[in-house]
Each structure stands twice: as structure tokens, then as C-alpha cells.
C-alpha positions as CSV (number, residue, x, y, z in Angstrom):
1,M,8.4,36.7,-21.2
2,T,11.4,34.4,-19.7
3,L,11.0,30.7,-20.0
4,S,11.8,28.2,-17.1
5,H,12.4,24.2,-17.3
6,T,8.7,24.3,-16.1
7,D,7.5,25.8,-19.4
8,I,9.0,22.7,-21.3
9,P,6.3,19.6,-21.7
10,D,7.3,16.6,-20.8
11,A,6.8,14.8,-24.1
12,P,6.3,16.6,-27.8
13,P,2.8,17.6,-28.8
14,P,0.9,14.6,-30.7
15,D,1.2,16.3,-34.2
16,V,5.1,16.5,-34.0
17,L,5.2,12.9,-32.9
18,L,3.1,12.1,-35.9
19,A,5.4,13.7,-38.0
20,V,8.6,11.9,-36.5
21,D,6.7,8.6,-37.1
22,A,6.1,9.4,-40.5
23,A,9.8,10.4,-41.4
24,W,10.8,7.4,-39.9
25,E,8.5,5.2,-42.2
26,R,9.8,7.3,-45.0
27,A,13.5,6.4,-44.2
28,A,12.7,3.0,-43.6
29,R,11.2,2.5,-47.1
30,F,14.5,4.1,-48.4
31,A,16.8,1.6,-46.6
32,A,14.6,-1.3,-47.4
33,A,15.2,-0.4,-51.2
34,G,19.1,0.2,-50.6
35,L,18.9,3.7,-50.8
36,D,20.5,6.4,-48.5
37,L,20.0,10.1,-48.4
38,D,22.9,12.2,-47.8
39,V,22.1,15.8,-46.8
40,S,24.7,18.6,-46.0
41,V,24.4,22.2,-45.0
42,G,26.8,24.7,-46.5
43,R,29.0,26.4,-43.9
44,V,29.2,29.6,-45.8
45,G,25.6,30.8,-47.5
46,G,24.2,27.9,-45.7
47,R,23.3,25.9,-49.2
48,L,21.3,22.7,-48.7
49,R,23.1,19.8,-51.0
50,G,21.9,16.2,-51.2
51,R,22.7,12.9,-52.6
52,L,20.9,9.9,-53.1
53,L,23.5,7.1,-52.5
54,R,22.7,3.6,-53.8
55,D,24.0,0.2,-52.7
56,D,26.1,0.0,-56.0
57,G,28.0,3.2,-55.1
58,V,26.3,5.6,-57.4
59,A,25.1,8.5,-56.1
60,V,22.5,11.0,-57.6
61,V,22.9,14.6,-56.9
62,L,19.8,16.3,-55.6
63,S,18.5,20.0,-55.9
64,A,17.5,21.6,-52.8
65,R,14.0,21.3,-53.8
66,Q,14.5,17.4,-54.4
67,V,15.6,17.0,-50.7
68,L,12.9,18.8,-49.2
69,A,10.2,17.0,-51.4
70,I,12.0,13.5,-50.1
71,A,12.0,14.7,-46.5
72,C,8.5,15.8,-46.4
73,G,7.1,12.8,-48.1
74,D,6.0,14.4,-51.3
75,A,6.7,13.1,-54.9
76,M,10.2,13.7,-55.8
77,P,10.2,16.6,-58.7
78,P,11.9,15.2,-61.8
79,P,16.0,16.1,-62.1
80,P,16.6,18.9,-64.5
81,P,17.9,17.7,-67.6
82,R,21.7,18.4,-66.6
83,Q,21.9,16.2,-63.8
84,V,22.8,12.8,-64.1
85,A,23.8,9.8,-61.9
86,R,27.6,9.1,-61.1
87,P,29.6,6.8,-59.3
88,M,30.9,7.7,-56.0
89,R,34.9,8.8,-55.4
90,A,36.2,6.5,-52.7
91,G,37.4,8.1,-49.5
């Protein structure tokens, strides 16, 4: 099946727009609380990594499961016992 530019709708479907709005609201709540979610995907292997950055310079390392829970609006699972908050390095 070949797609052409006429097959692409002028606007996303309503369910996609609702999901984008919900994600925006979650991001706004984090920003209002002085938090920033930093997510990256490794070039080799595609490993998902995340950090929750606080205004005071502390970064909490997140598992892929925790990053996805935050992104989906689920309650964030508790960190494993080995996970600790640590100050961010400059640079």
C-alpha cells in the first residue's frame, strides 16, 4: 500500500490530542514543583535512562520503568534500595 500526502489528516485524531494535553499537564505540574525530567536513549543498545532534576541541583537517577511511569501519568514505583539522590556535577 502506497501512502500519499492526501492520506495524512489535517489534524491528529482526538485521542492523540487528549494524550498530548494530558502529557502537557503532567509536565506543567513537574515544572511548578521545581522538577525537570531528563530522558535519554543510548546510541548503542537503545537503553532508556532518566534523571529527575531538582532546583537545588540534586539529580535522582530513574530506572526505565520509573521514567515510563512518570511519562504515562502512573504512580512512580519506589526506587530500588541501591538508588540514592546525588548532587549533579557541573558541566
